[in-house]
N, C-alpha and C positions, 0 to 999 in steps of 0.2 A: 472425507476429511481425514487428514493425516494426524490422528491422535496418538499413534505410536511415538514413543520416545519424547513426549512431552513431559515437562515436570509436573509433579503432583501439586506443588504449591501454586495457587492461583497467580501470585505476583510473578514467580519465576515463569509460569506458563505464558503470560502475557509478554514478559521481557523477551523469552525465546522467540515469540512470533514477530514483535516489532522492534526488538533491540538491535537487530543487524544494521550496519551502515546503510543509509538511503531508504530503508524501510518506512521510517516514520514521515520522511519528506514525500515518498509516494502517496501515503495515506493522506498527508495534509493537502496535496494538490487535488486528490479526489474529493475530499471534504470541502475544499474552498471553491472548486470549479467544476466539480461534477464529472461526468464520463470524459475520459482522455484517451487519445491514440498514443500509441508507442512514441511517434515523432513528437507529440506535445510534451511528454515526459522528458525526451532528450533535449528539447528546447529550454524547458524550464529548470530542469536540475543539471545545471552546468557542471561538467567534470564526471558525470556518471558514465561508465563504459556500458556499451550496448548489452555485453554478456552479463554484467552485473544487474542492469534493469531487467533484462529477460528473466535472470534467475529469481530476483525478488518478487517480480509479478507472478511467476509460476508458484513459488512458496505461498504467497498470499492466496492464490487460487486454491492450492492444495488445502489450506487452512480454512477456506470458506469466507475469507474476508473480502475478496475481489472476485468478480465475475468477468469473463471476456465475451463479448457479443460479437459474432462474426457476421458481417453483411454480405449478402450475395450480390456483389457489384464487380465491375471490371474497371480497374484492378480490384481484387479483394480488399476489404477493409474491416478492421476490427477496432473496438472500443473496449476500455476497461471501466468498470464501475463498481462501487461498493455495494456489497450485499447487505441484507439487514443486519447481520452480524458486524460487518464492517461499519455501517452507519453508527452503530453503538459506540464506535471509537471517537466519535466527535468530541464528547466531553474530555477525552484523554488529550487529544490534540490541542483543544482549547487550552486546558490546564497547563500543557507544556509551553505553550505560547505566552500565557501569563507568567509563569515561572521564568521563563527565558528572558522576558522583558525585565523582571525585577532582579536578575541576578547580576546585572553589571555593576 
Protein backbone atom coordinates (compact mmCIF):
# COMPACT_ATOMS: atom_id res chain seq x y z
CA UNK A 1 0.00 0.00 0.00
CA UNK A 2 1.25 3.47 -0.84
CA UNK A 3 1.00 5.22 2.53
CA UNK A 4 3.98 7.45 1.81
CA UNK A 5 3.04 11.02 1.01
CA UNK A 6 -0.53 10.65 2.28
CA UNK A 7 -1.81 13.55 4.37
CA UNK A 8 -2.25 12.98 8.11
CA UNK A 9 -5.77 14.44 8.21
CA UNK A 10 -8.32 11.66 7.50
CA UNK A 11 -10.47 13.94 5.29
CA UNK A 12 -7.44 15.08 3.32
CA UNK A 13 -6.28 11.46 3.03
CA UNK A 14 -9.64 10.39 1.54
CA UNK A 15 -9.69 13.39 -0.81
CA UNK A 16 -6.12 12.61 -1.91
CA UNK A 17 -7.14 9.08 -2.94
CA UNK A 18 -10.56 9.70 -4.50
CA UNK A 19 -10.37 13.40 -5.37
CA UNK A 20 -8.69 13.14 -8.79
CA UNK A 21 -10.82 13.56 -11.89
CA UNK A 22 -12.52 10.28 -12.88
CA UNK A 23 -11.58 8.40 -9.69
CA UNK A 24 -14.97 8.65 -8.01
CA UNK A 25 -16.64 7.67 -11.30
CA UNK A 26 -14.47 4.53 -11.50
CA UNK A 27 -15.39 3.63 -7.93
CA UNK A 28 -19.07 4.35 -8.67
CA UNK A 29 -19.01 1.93 -11.61
CA UNK A 30 -17.52 -0.79 -9.41
CA UNK A 31 -19.99 -0.09 -6.59
CA UNK A 32 -22.99 -0.11 -8.94
CA UNK A 33 -22.02 -2.89 -11.37
CA UNK A 34 -19.35 -5.05 -9.73
CA UNK A 35 -16.22 -6.26 -11.50
CA UNK A 36 -15.38 -4.39 -14.70
CA UNK A 37 -12.96 -4.86 -17.55
CA UNK A 38 -10.86 -1.98 -18.85
CA UNK A 39 -13.07 -1.80 -21.95
CA UNK A 40 -16.19 -1.62 -19.74
CA UNK A 41 -14.81 1.49 -18.07
CA UNK A 42 -13.94 3.02 -21.45
CA UNK A 43 -17.50 2.44 -22.69
CA UNK A 44 -19.20 3.80 -19.57
CA UNK A 45 -16.87 6.71 -18.78
CA UNK A 46 -17.24 8.62 -22.02
CA UNK A 47 -14.37 11.03 -22.49
CA UNK A 48 -11.78 9.35 -20.27
CA UNK A 49 -8.41 8.91 -21.98
CA UNK A 50 -7.01 5.36 -21.82
CA UNK A 51 -3.81 6.56 -20.13
CA UNK A 52 -5.85 8.43 -17.49
CA UNK A 53 -7.98 5.35 -16.84
CA UNK A 54 -4.88 3.20 -16.55
CA UNK A 55 -3.24 5.68 -14.15
CA UNK A 56 -6.33 5.95 -11.94
CA UNK A 57 -6.78 2.17 -11.76
CA UNK A 58 -3.09 1.74 -10.88
CA UNK A 59 -3.34 4.40 -8.16
CA UNK A 60 -6.45 2.74 -6.71
CA UNK A 61 -4.61 -0.61 -6.76
CA UNK A 62 -1.62 0.95 -5.01
CA UNK A 63 -3.89 2.25 -2.24
CA UNK A 64 -5.65 -1.08 -1.79
CA UNK A 65 -9.04 0.14 -3.03
CA UNK A 66 -9.15 -1.90 -6.25
CA UNK A 67 -7.73 -5.28 -7.13
CA UNK A 68 -7.05 -6.62 -10.61
CA UNK A 69 -7.77 -10.26 -11.31
CA UNK A 70 -6.01 -11.73 -14.34
CA UNK A 71 -7.61 -14.73 -16.04
CA UNK A 72 -5.48 -17.32 -17.80
CA UNK A 73 -7.36 -17.27 -21.09
CA UNK A 74 -6.53 -16.59 -24.72
CA UNK A 75 -6.51 -13.69 -25.21
CA UNK A 76 -5.60 -12.78 -21.63
CA UNK A 77 -8.38 -11.03 -19.75
CA UNK A 78 -8.41 -9.04 -16.55
CA UNK A 79 -11.12 -7.55 -14.36
CA UNK A 80 -11.03 -4.91 -11.67
CA UNK A 81 -13.05 -5.22 -8.50
CA UNK A 82 -13.28 -3.41 -5.18
CA UNK A 83 -11.34 -4.81 -2.24
CA UNK A 84 -12.88 -4.89 1.24
CA UNK A 85 -11.37 -1.45 1.75
CA UNK A 86 -12.93 -0.26 -1.50
CA UNK A 87 -16.34 -1.68 -0.61
CA UNK A 88 -16.34 0.55 2.47
CA UNK A 89 -16.55 3.49 0.05
CA UNK A 90 -20.14 2.59 -0.92
CA UNK A 91 -21.66 4.98 1.66
CA UNK A 92 -19.42 7.78 0.39
CA UNK A 93 -20.52 7.22 -3.21
CA UNK A 94 -24.16 6.97 -2.09
CA UNK A 95 -23.85 10.22 -0.12
CA UNK A 96 -22.26 11.94 -3.12
CA UNK A 97 -25.14 10.72 -5.30
CA UNK A 98 -27.76 12.07 -2.86
CA UNK A 99 -25.95 15.39 -2.44
CA UNK A 100 -25.51 15.72 -6.21
CA UNK A 101 -29.26 15.26 -6.78
CA UNK A 102 -30.07 17.92 -4.17
CA UNK A 103 -27.59 20.52 -5.39
CA UNK A 104 -29.53 21.56 -8.51
